[in-house]
C-alpha positions in Angstrom: 67.8 -0.1 16.6 71.2 -1.6 15.4 71.8 -5.0 17.8 75.1 -4.8 19.3 77.4 -7.0 21.5 78.4 -10.4 21.9 75.1 -12.1 21.5 74.0 -9.7 18.4 77.7 -11.2 17.0 76.6 -14.7 17.5 73.0 -14.0 15.6 74.9 -12.9 12.6 76.7 -15.8 12.0 75.6 -17.3 9.0 74.6 -21.1 8.8 73.7 -20.7 12.7 72.6 -24.3 13.1 75.9 -25.4 12.8 77.2 -22.5 15.3 75.4 -20.8 18.5 71.8 -22.1 17.5 73.1 -25.9 17.1 71.9 -26.7 20.6 68.6 -25.4 22.0 65.3 -25.7 23.9 63.9 -27.6 20.4 62.5 -30.7 22.4 59.0 -30.9 22.5 57.0 -30.8 25.7 54.5 -33.5 24.3 55.1 -35.9 21.4 52.2 -38.2 22.6 48.9 -37.6 21.2 50.0 -36.1 18.1 49.3 -36.9 14.6 52.6 -37.7 13.7 52.7 -40.6 16.4 49.5 -42.2 15.2 49.5 -45.4 13.6 46.1 -46.1 14.6 43.6 -47.5 12.0 40.7 -44.8 12.4 43.0 -41.9 13.3 42.4 -41.8 16.9 45.5 -39.5 17.7 45.0 -38.8 21.3 44.6 -42.5 22.3 47.0 -44.4 20.0 49.8 -43.1 22.4 48.4 -41.5 25.3 50.2 -40.1 28.6 50.3 -43.6 30.2 51.9 -45.1 27.2 54.4 -42.5 26.5 57.3 -43.7 29.1 57.3 -47.3 27.2 56.9 -46.0 23.6 59.5 -45.3 21.5 58.7 -42.1 19.2 59.1 -42.5 15.5 59.0 -38.7 14.9 60.1 -36.8 17.9 61.0 -36.8 21.6 59.8 -34.8 24.5 60.7 -33.5 27.8 60.6 -31.2 30.6 62.6 -28.1 29.9 64.8 -29.8 27.7 67.7 -29.4 25.1 68.5 -30.9 22.2 70.9 -30.4 18.7 68.8 -29.0 15.9 68.4 -32.4 14.3 67.4 -33.8 17.5 69.8 -36.6 17.5 70.9 -36.3 21.2 68.5 -35.2 23.8 69.1 -33.9 27.1 66.4 -33.1 29.8 65.7 -34.0 33.7 63.2 -36.1 35.2 62.1 -36.0 38.8 60.7 -38.5 41.2 59.1 -37.3 44.7 59.2 -41.0 46.1 55.5 -41.3 46.1 54.3 -40.9 42.5 53.6 -44.2 40.6 56.0 -43.3 37.6 58.7 -40.9 37.0 57.9 -37.3 36.0 59.5 -37.3 32.7 57.0 -35.6 30.7 54.4 -32.8 31.2 50.8 -34.5 32.3 47.5 -33.1 30.7 44.3 -34.1 29.6 43.2 -35.3 25.8 40.9 -33.3 23.8 38.1 -35.8 24.9 38.9 -35.7 28.9 39.1 -32.2 29.2 35.6 -30.2 29.6 37.3 -27.6 27.3 39.2 -29.9 24.9 43.3 -31.0 25.7 45.0 -28.7 28.5 48.1 -29.5 30.2 47.7 -29.5 34.0 51.1 -28.6 35.1 53.0 -25.6 36.7 56.0 -24.8 34.7 57.4 -21.4 33.2 59.5 -20.4 30.6 61.8 -18.0 32.6 64.6 -16.6 30.2 66.3 -17.2 27.2 68.7 -15.6 25.0 68.2 -15.9 21.2 71.2 -18.1 20.5 69.9 -20.0 23.6 73.6 -19.4 24.9 71.7 -18.8 28.3 68.4 -20.3 29.2 66.1 -20.8 32.3 62.9 -23.0 32.9 60.8 -23.5 36.2 58.8 -26.5 37.1 56.9 -26.4 40.0 56.9 -30.1 41.5 54.2 -31.4 44.4 56.0 -33.4 47.4 52.9 -35.4 47.6 51.7 -38.1 44.9 50.8 -36.1 41.6 46.7 -36.6 41.2 46.9 -37.7 37.6 43.5 -39.6 38.3 41.9 -37.0 40.3 42.5 -34.5 37.3 40.9 -36.7 34.7 37.8 -37.5 37.1 37.2 -33.9 38.1 37.3 -32.4 34.8 34.7 -34.9 33.7 32.1 -31.9 33.9 30.1 -29.3 31.4 31.6 -27.0 29.3 29.5 -24.2 31.4 31.9 -25.1 34.2 35.3 -23.7 34.7 38.2 -25.9 34.6 39.5 -28.2 37.4 43.5 -27.4 37.6 46.0 -28.5 39.6 46.2 -26.0 41.9 42.7 -26.7 42.8 43.7 -30.1 44.1 45.6 -30.5 47.5 48.8 -31.0 45.8 50.2 -27.7 46.6 48.7 -27.7 50.0 51.1 -25.8 52.7 53.4 -25.1 49.9 54.6 -28.8 50.0 56.5 -28.9 46.6 59.7 -28.3 45.0 60.4 -25.6 42.7 62.8 -27.1 40.1 64.9 -24.7 38.1 66.4 -26.1 34.9 69.6 -23.9 33.4 71.6 -24.2 30.4 74.8 -22.0 29.6 77.0 -22.8 26.4 80.9 -22.8 27.0 80.9 -22.8 23.0 78.9 -24.4 20.2 79.4 -28.1 21.5 79.7 -27.7 25.1 76.5 -27.5 26.9 76.5 -27.1 30.7 73.3 -27.9 32.4 72.3 -27.6 36.3 69.0 -28.3 38.4 68.5 -26.5 41.1 65.9 -27.6 43.3 64.5 -25.8 46.4 62.0 -27.4 49.3 59.3 -24.6 49.3 57.3 -26.7 52.1 57.8 -26.6 56.2 59.1 -30.1 56.5 62.2 -32.1 55.2 61.4 -33.7 52.0 63.1 -36.5 49.6 63.4 -35.6 45.7 65.0 -37.8 43.1 66.8 -35.7 40.3 67.8 -37.8 37.3 69.4 -35.8 34.2 68.4 -38.0 31.0 70.5 -38.1 28.0 69.3 -40.3 25.1 69.2 -40.7 21.2 66.1 -39.8 19.2 65.6 -43.5 17.5 66.2 -42.8 14.1 67.6 -46.1 13.6 64.5 -48.5 13.6 62.9 -46.7 10.6 66.1 -46.1 8.7 68.5 -49.2 8.1 71.2 -47.2 6.7 71.9 -46.2 10.6 73.1 -48.3 13.5 71.9 -48.0 16.7 73.9 -45.7 18.6 75.5 -46.2 21.9 76.3 -44.4 25.4 79.1 -46.4 27.7 80.4 -45.7 31.0 83.8 -44.5 30.7 84.1 -43.8 34.5 82.1 -43.3 37.5 81.5 -39.6 36.6 81.4 -39.6 32.5 80.1 -41.4 29.8 80.9 -41.4 26.0 78.1 -41.5 23.4 78.8 -42.6 19.9 76.7 -42.2 16.6 77.7 -42.3 12.9 75.3 -39.2 12.7 77.0 -37.0 15.6 80.2 -38.6 16.4 81.6 -39.0 20.2 80.0 -36.4 22.9 81.2 -36.8 26.5 78.7 -36.4 29.5 80.2 -35.4 32.6 78.5 -35.5 36.1 79.2 -35.2 39.5 78.1 -37.9 41.9 75.0 -39.9 41.3 74.2 -43.6 39.9 74.6 -44.3 36.2 71.5 -46.3 34.9 71.1 -47.3 30.9 68.6 -49.0 29.0 67.6 -48.4 25.2 65.3 -46.1 23.5 63.4 -49.0 22.3 59.5 -49.4 22.7 58.2 -51.7 25.6 56.3 -54.2 23.3 55.5 -56.4 26.1 53.9 -53.7 28.1 51.8 -52.1 25.3 51.3 -54.8 22.6 51.8 -58.3 24.7 54.3 -59.5 22.4 58.0 -60.0 22.7 60.8 -57.3 23.2 63.2 -56.4 20.4 65.8 -55.7 23.2 66.3 -56.6 27.2 66.5 -53.3 28.2 63.5 -51.3 27.0 62.5 -47.4 27.1 60.8 -47.7 30.7 63.4 -49.7 32.0 65.1 -46.8 34.0 61.3 -45.6 35.4 60.6 -49.3 36.6 64.2 -49.5 38.1 63.8 -46.2 40.0 60.0 -46.6 41.1 59.7 -50.4 41.5 63.4 -51.6 41.8 63.2 -54.0 39.0 66.2 -55.0 37.4 65.6 -53.4 34.1 68.7 -51.3 33.8 71.6 -52.8 31.9 74.3 -53.7 34.2 77.0 -53.7 31.5 76.3 -49.8 31.7 75.4 -49.2 27.9 72.5 -48.3 26.1 70.9 -45.4 23.8 69.4 -43.7 27.1 70.9 -42.9 30.1 70.2 -41.3 33.2 72.3 -40.3 36.2 70.2 -41.1 39.5 70.7 -38.4 42.5 68.7 -39.1 45.4 68.4 -36.0 47.7 66.9 -34.8 51.0 66.1 -31.3 51.3 65.2 -29.5 54.8 62.5 -26.9 54.8 64.0 -24.0 52.6 67.0 -26.0 51.4 68.1 -26.0 47.8 70.8 -28.3 46.4 72.1 -28.5 42.7 72.9 -31.0 40.3 75.3 -30.4 37.5 76.2 -32.0 34.4 78.0 -31.1 31.1 77.9 -32.6 27.5 80.7 -31.8 25.3 82.1 -32.8 22.2 85.5 -32.3 24.3 87.2 -34.5 26.2 87.9 -32.1 29.4 90.3 -33.0 32.0 88.4 -31.1 34.6 85.0 -30.3 33.2 84.0 -28.2 36.5 86.8 -25.6 36.1 84.8 -22.2 35.4 81.3 -24.0 35.4 79.8 -21.1 37.2 82.2 -18.8 35.5 80.3 -19.5 32.4 77.0 -19.5 33.8 77.8 -15.6 35.0 79.0 -14.8 31.7 76.2 -16.0 29.8 73.5 -14.7 32.2 75.3 -11.1 31.7 75.4 -11.2 28.1 71.6 -12.0 28.2 70.9 -9.3 30.3 72.8 -7.0 28.1 71.0 -7.9 25.0 67.9 -7.4 26.5 68.9 -4.2 28.2 69.9 -3.0 24.8 66.7 -4.3 22.8 64.1 -2.8 25.1 64.2 0.8 25.9 65.5 1.7 29.5 62.5 4.5 29.5 59.9 1.8 29.4 58.7 1.0 33.2 60.5 -1.9 34.6 57.2 -4.0 35.1 56.7 -3.3 31.2 60.1 -4.4 30.5 59.8 -7.8 32.6 56.7 -8.3 30.3 58.6 -7.8 27.1 61.4 -9.9 28.2 59.1 -12.9 29.5 57.4 -12.6 26.3 60.4 -12.8 23.9 62.0 -15.7 26.4 58.9 -17.7 26.2 58.7 -17.0 22.4 62.0 -18.5 22.3 61.5 -21.5 24.4 58.7 -22.5 22.1 60.9 -23.4 19.3 61.0 -27.0 18.3 62.3 -29.8 16.1 59.6 -30.7 14.0 59.7 -34.0 11.7 57.0 -35.1 9.6 57.3 -37.2 6.2 53.7 -37.6 5.0 54.3 -39.9 2.4 56.3 -42.2 4.7 53.8 -41.9 7.5 51.0 -42.9 5.1 52.9 -45.8 3.2 55.9 -46.6 5.7 59.8 -45.9 4.7 61.7 -48.3 2.4 61.9 -51.9 3.5 58.5 -51.4 5.8 55.2 -52.6 5.7 52.3 -49.9 4.9 50.7 -48.6 8.1 46.9 -50.0 8.4 44.9 -46.8 7.8 41.3 -46.4 6.9 41.7 -42.7 7.7 44.4 -41.3 5.0 44.8 -38.1 6.8 46.9 -35.6 4.8 46.7 -38.2 1.6 47.0 -34.8 -1.0 50.3 -33.6 1.0 52.7 -36.5 0.2 55.0 -34.1 -0.9 55.3 -32.7 2.5 58.7 -33.7 4.3 59.5 -31.2 7.2 62.6 -31.5 9.4 63.9 -28.3 11.2 63.4 -26.5 13.8 60.2 -24.3 13.9 58.5 -21.8 16.1 55.5 -23.6 17.6 52.0 -22.0 18.9 52.7 -24.0 22.4 54.8 -26.8 22.8 52.5 -28.9 25.1 48.7 -28.0 23.9 49.9 -27.3 20.0 53.3 -28.8 19.7 52.9 -28.6 15.7 53.2 -25.5 13.7 50.0 -23.6 12.6 50.3 -21.3 9.5 49.0 -18.1 10.7 50.1 -18.6 13.9 53.5 -18.7 12.8 53.1 -15.7 10.8 52.2 -13.8 14.0 55.5 -15.1 15.7 57.5 -13.4 13.0 56.5 -10.2 14.0 57.7 -10.6 17.4 60.9 -12.5 16.5 61.9 -9.9 14.0 62.3 -7.7 17.3 65.0 -10.2 18.8 66.0 -12.2 16.1 65.7 -11.0 12.4 67.4 -14.1 10.9 65.4 -16.4 12.3 62.4 -14.6 11.4 63.1 -14.4 7.8 64.2 -17.9 7.7 60.9 -19.1 9.2 58.7 -17.4 6.8 60.7 -18.6 3.9 60.6 -22.0 5.2 56.9 -22.8 5.0 57.3 -21.4 1.3 59.8 -24.1 0.4 58.7 -26.9 -2.1 58.7 -29.4 0.7 56.0 -27.5 2.7 53.9 -25.5 0.3 51.5 -27.5 -2.0 52.3 -27.3 -5.4 49.3 -25.7 -6.1 50.2 -23.0 -4.0 48.3 -23.8 -0.7 50.7 -23.1 2.7 49.8 -26.1 5.1 47.7 -25.2 7.8 48.7 -27.8 10.6 49.3 -31.5 11.1 45.6 -32.3 11.7 44.6 -31.4 8.3 47.1 -29.4 6.2 44.4 -28.4 3.7 42.5 -26.2 6.4 42.4 -22.6 5.4 44.3 -20.1 7.6 43.9 -16.4 7.1 46.3 -15.6 4.3 48.7 -13.1 6.7 51.9 -14.6 5.3 52.2 -11.6 3.0 51.6 -9.2 6.0 54.4 -10.9 8.2 57.1 -11.0 5.5 56.3 -7.0 4.6 56.5 -6.4 8.4 59.5 -8.2 9.2 61.1 -6.6 6.2 60.2 -3.2 6.9 61.5 -3.5 10.7 64.6 -5.3 9.5 65.3 -2.1 7.0 64.5 0.3 9.7 66.7 -1.1 12.3 69.8 -1.9 9.9 69.2 0.7 7.5 69.4 -1.6 4.5 66.6 -3.5 3.0 67.2 -7.2 2.6 65.7 -7.3 -0.9 66.9 -11.1 -1.5 64.9 -12.0 1.3 61.9 -9.9 -0.1 62.3 -11.4 -3.5 62.3 -14.8 -2.6 59.3 -14.6 -0.6 57.5 -12.3 -3.5 57.8 -15.2 -5.9 56.5 -17.9 -3.7 53.3 -15.7 -2.6 52.7 -15.1 -6.1 51.7 -18.7 -6.4 50.0 -18.7 -2.9 48.2 -15.8 -4.2 47.0 -17.6 -7.1 45.8 -20.3 -5.2 43.4 -18.1 -3.4 42.1 -16.8 -6.7 41.4 -20.1 -8.2 40.2 -22.3 -5.2 38.3 -19.6 -2.8 37.1 -17.2 -5.6 34.7 -19.9 -7.4 32.7 -17.4 -9.4 35.8 -15.4 -10.4 33.9 -12.4 -8.8 36.6 -11.6 -6.3 34.6 -12.5 -3.5 36.5 -14.9 -1.3 35.6 -18.0 0.9 37.6 -19.8 3.1 35.5 -21.5 5.9 36.4 -21.0 9.4 39.5 -19.3 8.5 41.2 -19.8 11.9 38.0 -18.0 13.9 36.9 -21.2 15.0 33.4 -20.9 16.2 33.2 -17.2 15.3 30.3 -17.8 12.9 26.8 -18.9 13.8 27.1 -22.0 12.2 30.5 -24.0 11.0 31.7 -21.9 8.3 33.3 -25.1 7.0 30.4 -27.2 7.0 27.1 -25.0 6.0 23.8 -26.3 6.3 22.0 -27.8 3.2 20.8 -25.6 1.0 23.2 -22.8 1.0 25.5 -22.6 -1.8 28.2 -20.3 -1.1 28.9 -17.7 1.5 30.9 -14.6 0.8 32.8 -13.8 3.6 33.6 -10.4 4.9 36.9 -11.7 6.6 38.1 -13.8 3.8 37.4 -11.1 1.4 39.3 -8.6 3.6 42.2 -10.7 4.1 42.4 -11.1 0.4 42.6 -7.1 0.0 45.0 -7.1 2.6 47.0 -9.8 0.5 47.0 -7.8 -2.7 47.9 -4.6 -0.9 51.0 -6.3 0.7 52.0 -7.5 -2.5 51.4 -4.1 -4.2 53.9 -2.7 -1.5 56.3 -5.6 -2.0 56.4 -5.1 -5.9 56.7 -1.5 -5.6 60.0 -1.7 -3.1 61.3 -4.4 -5.4 60.6 -2.3 -8.5 63.3 0.3 -7.3 65.8 -1.9 -8.2 64.0 -4.0 -10.7 61.6 -2.1 -13.0 60.1 -5.5 -14.1 58.2 -5.5 -10.8 56.2 -2.3 -12.2 54.2 -4.8 -13.8 53.6 -6.9 -11.0 52.6 -3.7 -8.8 49.9 -3.0 -11.6 48.5 -6.1 -11.2 47.9 -6.1 -7.6 46.9 -2.5 -7.5 43.9 -3.9 -9.7 43.4 -6.9 -7.7 42.9 -4.4 -4.7 40.5 -2.5 -6.3 38.4 -5.5 -7.9 38.1 -6.8 -4.4 37.5 -3.7 -2.6 34.6 -2.9 -5.4 33.4 -6.3 -5.3 32.5 -6.3 -1.6 29.8 -3.7 -2.1 28.5 -5.3 -5.3 27.7 -8.9 -4.8 25.3 -10.5 -7.6 22.8 -9.3 -9.9 21.2 -7.3 -7.0 24.5 -5.5 -6.0 24.2 -6.4 -2.2 27.1 -5.1 -0.1 29.0 -7.0 2.7 28.4 -3.5 4.4 25.1 -3.1 6.0 24.0 0.7 5.7 21.6 0.5 8.6 23.8 -1.0 10.7 27.0 0.5 9.3 29.0 -2.8 9.8 30.4 -5.7 7.5 28.6 -8.9 7.5 29.0 -12.1 5.4 26.3 -12.8 3.3 24.8 -16.3 2.2 23.5 -17.3 -1.1 21.1 -19.9 -1.2 20.2 -22.6 -3.7 17.2 -20.6 -4.8 19.2 -17.5 -5.6 18.3 -15.6 -2.6 20.6 -13.8 -0.5 20.8 -12.9 3.2 23.4 -11.1 5.6 24.2 -13.0 8.7 24.1 -9.9 11.1 26.7 -11.2 13.6 28.6 -8.4 15.0 32.1 -9.9 15.3 35.6 -9.7 14.1 34.6 -10.5 11.0 33.1 -7.3 10.4 36.0 -5.4 11.7 39.0 -7.2 9.7 38.0 -5.0 6.7 40.2 -2.4 8.6 43.3 -4.2 8.2 43.5 -3.7 4.6 45.4 -0.3 4.7 48.6 1.0 3.5 50.2 4.3 3.3 52.4 5.0 0.4 54.4 8.3 -0.1 54.1 10.3 -3.5 57.9 10.2 -4.2 57.6 6.1 -4.5 55.0 6.8 -7.6 57.4 9.7 -9.0 60.1 7.3 -9.0 58.2 4.6 -10.7 56.5 6.2 -13.5 55.4 2.8 -15.5 53.4 2.4 -12.6 51.7 5.5 -11.9 50.8 5.6 -15.6 49.3 2.2 -15.6 47.4 2.9 -12.0 46.2 6.2 -13.4 45.1 4.2 -16.6 42.8 1.8 -14.5 41.5 4.5 -12.3 40.5 6.6 -15.7 38.9 3.7 -17.6 37.3 2.5 -14.3 36.5 5.4 -12.1 33.8 3.7 -10.0 36.8 1.1 -8.8 38.5 3.6 -6.8 35.8 5.8 -6.0 35.6 4.4 -2.3 39.0 3.0 -2.0 41.9 5.7 -2.9 42.4 8.8 -5.1 45.9 8.9 -6.7 45.1 12.7 -7.1 45.1 13.3 -3.6 48.0 13.4 -0.8 47.6 14.7 2.7 50.0 17.4 4.0 52.9 14.9 4.2 52.5 13.7 0.6 51.0 10.1 1.6 48.4 8.1 -0.4 46.2 6.4 1.4 45.0 2.9 0.2 42.3 1.4 2.3 38.7 -0.4 2.2 37.6 1.8 4.8 37.8 5.5 4.5 36.1 8.3 6.3 32.4 7.7 6.9 32.8 3.7 6.9 35.9 4.3 9.4 34.2 6.6 11.7 30.8 4.4 12.2 32.9 1.0 12.4 35.0 2.8 15.2 31.7 3.8 17.0 30.7 0.0 17.6 34.5 -0.9 18.1 34.9 1.8 21.0 31.5 1.2 22.6 32.2 -0.5 26.0 28.7 -2.0 25.5 29.8 -3.9 22.1 33.2 -4.5 21.5 35.3 -2.5 24.1 36.4 -4.1 27.2 38.5 -3.0 30.1 41.3 -5.3 28.6 40.9 -5.0 24.8 38.7 -5.4 21.8 36.2 -8.5 22.2 36.0 -11.1 19.6 32.0 -10.6 19.6 29.9 -7.6 20.4 28.6 -7.8 23.8 25.4 -6.6 22.3 24.7 -10.3 21.6 24.7 -11.3 25.4 21.2 -10.0 25.5 20.3 -10.1 21.7 21.9 -13.3 20.4 21.6 -13.9 16.7 19.3 -16.5 15.2 19.4 -17.9 11.7 16.6 -20.3 11.1 17.4 -22.5 8.0 17.4 -26.4 8.4 16.9 -25.8 12.3 17.9 -23.1 14.4 21.4 -21.7 14.5 22.2 -19.2 17.0 25.4 -17.5 18.2 25.5 -15.6 21.7 28.1 -13.6 23.4 30.5 -15.9 25.7 33.0 -14.0 27.4 35.1 -16.8 28.7 35.5 -20.9 27.4 33.3 -22.0 24.7 30.5 -23.9 25.5 30.0 -25.6 22.0 32.1 -28.3 20.8 32.7 -26.7 17.5 36.4 -27.2 16.5 37.1 -29.4 19.4 36.0 -27.0 22.1 39.3 -25.5 23.1 39.1 -22.2 21.8 36.6 -19.6 21.7 35.8 -16.8 19.2 32.5 -15.6 20.6 33.5 -12.9 23.0 37.1 -13.4 24.3 40.1 -11.1 23.4 42.7 -12.6 21.2 46.1 -10.5 21.0 46.9 -11.0 17.3 43.6 -9.5 15.7 44.0 -6.8 18.8 47.4 -6.0 17.6 46.5 -5.8 13.8 43.6 -3.3 14.9 45.8 -1.1 16.6 48.7 -1.5 13.7 45.8 -0.3 11.4 44.9 2.4 13.4 48.4 3.9 13.6 48.4 3.5 9.8 45.1 5.5 9.6 46.9 8.2 11.9 49.5 8.7 9.5 47.5 9.9 6.9 44.6 11.3 8.8 46.8 12.9 11.7 44.9 15.2 14.3 42.3 16.1 11.6 40.1 12.9 12.2 39.2 12.6 16.2 36.6 10.1 17.6 34.8 9.6 20.9 36.9 7.1 23.2 35.0 5.3 24.7 31.9 5.9 22.4 29.4 8.1 24.1 31.9 9.4 26.7 32.6 12.8 25.1 36.3 12.3 25.4 37.6 13.0 21.9 41.6 11.4 20.9 43.1 11.1 17.6 43.7 7.8 16.0 47.2 7.1 17.5 46.0 8.3 20.9 43.1 5.6 20.3 45.8 2.9 19.4 47.9 3.8 22.7 44.9 3.5 25.0 43.9 0.1 23.3 47.3 -1.0 23.8 47.2 0.3 27.8 44.1 -2.3 28.3 45.9 -4.8 26.6 48.9 -4.3 28.8 46.5 -4.2 31.9 45.9 -7.7 31.4 49.6 -8.4 32.5 49.7 -6.0 35.4 49.1 -6.1 39.1 45.1 -6.2 40.1 43.9 -4.9 43.2 44.5 -8.3 44.9 48.2 -8.6 44.1 48.0 -11.0 41.0 48.4 -10.4 37.6 45.1 -9.6 35.9 45.0 -12.6 34.0 45.3 -15.2 36.7 42.4 -16.8 38.2 43.4 -17.8 41.7 42.8 -20.7 43.4 41.4 -21.2 47.0 45.1 -21.4 48.4 45.6 -17.5 46.6 49.3 -18.8 45.4 49.3 -16.2 42.6 47.9 -13.3 45.2 50.1 -14.4 48.4 53.0 -16.4 47.6 56.6 -14.5 46.5 57.3 -17.7 44.9 54.2 -17.3 42.3 53.5 -13.4 42.2 56.1 -12.4 39.6 55.5 -15.6 37.3 54.2 -14.7 33.9 52.2 -16.9 31.8 51.0 -16.3 28.0 47.4 -17.4 27.6 45.9 -17.9 24.2 43.0 -15.8 24.7 41.5 -13.8 27.4 37.8 -13.4 29.1 36.3 -10.4 27.6 34.9 -9.3 30.7 37.2 -10.1 33.2 40.5 -10.7 31.6 41.3 -14.3 32.8 43.7 -15.9 30.8 41.9 -18.8 29.1 42.9 -21.7 26.4 46.8 -22.8 25.9 48.7 -21.3 28.9 51.9 -21.0 27.2 50.8 -20.0 23.9 53.7 -17.1 24.0 53.7 -17.6 19.9 51.0 -14.8 19.5 50.4 -13.7 22.6 54.3 -12.5 22.8 52.8 -9.5 20.7 52.1 -7.9 24.1 56.0 -7.0 23.8 55.5 -5.7 20.3 52.5 -3.5 21.8 54.9 -2.2 24.6 57.8 -1.2 22.8 55.5 0.7 20.0 53.6 2.5 22.4 56.9 3.8 24.0 58.5 4.6 20.4 54.9 6.7 19.7 55.8 9.3 22.5 
């Protein structure tokens, strides 16, 4: 698929952050409650700047808004605010519970939907649903003070949307040019009675001057009753045009008096517009200038009526900013539709096309400008006092200086990048914007991200946490797809990534294989509570854990590096040496999984025919932790298919590989055979072959174990009636929990003890497709186990895909399967709810209900890949 059309042409422009990607939806949906903004002594990030303080606090590291836009350096920000005339504050930001308030951790309590975005954000559309009655802030906090065994109390469980007394607020952007942004906010009264709403498009500067004395405070000033000029040494002049409305100005400076009870630095502070509109106070600048601006529109809408507010931000001084305003929107919408029509095969069912388009659009909406300088955060900037901190979080990451647009997991729930999330994001991004996919993968390998020792930063709560080493997988996946689409491999990208991944691989070998036996640890490895105890903090007396998942991830890492080095060796023979090195690494790791310690214990259990973690005690004893979880399935991912032509072309590698096998045949006996190809001339490199694959699939495809109606569970349902208990310094137990977590391990806001997770399901399906490439129709398995229905591995991959897609299809009640309906049955009955997609973090292992973060399009966007790959397999 070679992308064509005007949107593809825009994507191809080099240095895109100075061109069509200069402006985009890069504004966070939550800046409060983040580590970056935490200047408390004891590291209480959620409480230092909470939702209540947010309207008065000028942030140090970023900004936030509802459906907002900003430039790629977040100098100037644009977003709407709303007021229904009844709330105690303007609706400038999304509300949600902190990790300490929610019964399952932090959780946004709003209704909003990332509807559409083109890859360059030349057109974007966002929907926010705003109640006409007072927003139930206190009720949501109070009613969520409940046990973890209970479901969460959501906005639709309150009376806020009773009788459909709410507004649909559509926020749309279209670019007339690189620096010419058109915005319109269309509000529709969905209620049965006339209602008032205040719409306030905001334009403001991020406060970059307070902590950097090189920059003076920028300024916006009124130049007419319908236009404002902004001016800054950092981005020059912009003109902001509006129709009607009243101009309100203040400064983006903290209201010290309200928060800290000491004198303000300026007269008109950040919450001045809020206090003026809501409370009628004289808190806006009568001179009509400042660093923060709102245009105040007071609208009255009859039942069913809609009204639109229009603004335009341009580098150019325009004589008539409204000429062809709607024409630009129409053109950009047409171009956006054309892009998706070309990207998503028209033969795919329309409902599935809609899922894919929504997934890609949500992914594009969750880009965010992310700024974090750990050294300055710890010690203050030039001329600043050192912050008073007893908790020196990320002290060992003082080199880390991030200032870039980055793909986020969820811009409210997780408004910070996470290493392994980002890798999966790029597997989807390559389908719509391969340039961005490659840029992001290289970004976190740069010297101001990657630690000097080679570790890739995990996330801001603890950059030293260890995520699965999936970056190499993402690099190879993106390279291959891009090559298939364009017909030419981007070897410059591959080589850059390979060189940095060499350092990262070395870090893993040096830091996580302490005994040098090719068996790896890593702690929780992104799977939070999947262990019988916290794998980051093991009980006393356990000296080490040989992790089936950590070791398997490293086998996959080695295979990815082998495949990359062989690709690079086609044009540079020096890489044949690296290929031989990673071939040996792969064999060593795979062999070590079955030969632990002096007793030669294997991670594979011959009685259960499954992989388990093995713990080593201080006494020297070892014990398998017989938990049937995804930990034991991950060895499937270490699989690669390579054609014999590649080996015949690279004779030096072939010779060295054969020498390794000749001198250590035991290494390769269960792994691969370079003397044996299939009928198509392919070699299989895999930890699991034949017997083990067959027996693992028996469990994986058993509906009483891993196989759900909606995908593969993270923990076998066997443990529902048979909890695994580990007696050691107390009792440690793990039981199947299909929905939200009942433990507070890792904050309690995710659960790997039963639910379905899209990224691991995606990797299972991709692995099955690879195995099929080698085995073809020769290997057939029961699907489901015990049904007598035999399928080949490709067919099984497609059947699993269908179950995952079923999550996003309409159920018997008329709603999408993942929706949990409220008493009002909005997602079942209302035409204004029914077709709106959300992309949850994970899904109930029994009924498919969406759980966790509700806008985790990041890795749940992989549903689009699955839909397209299943179609390509026809």
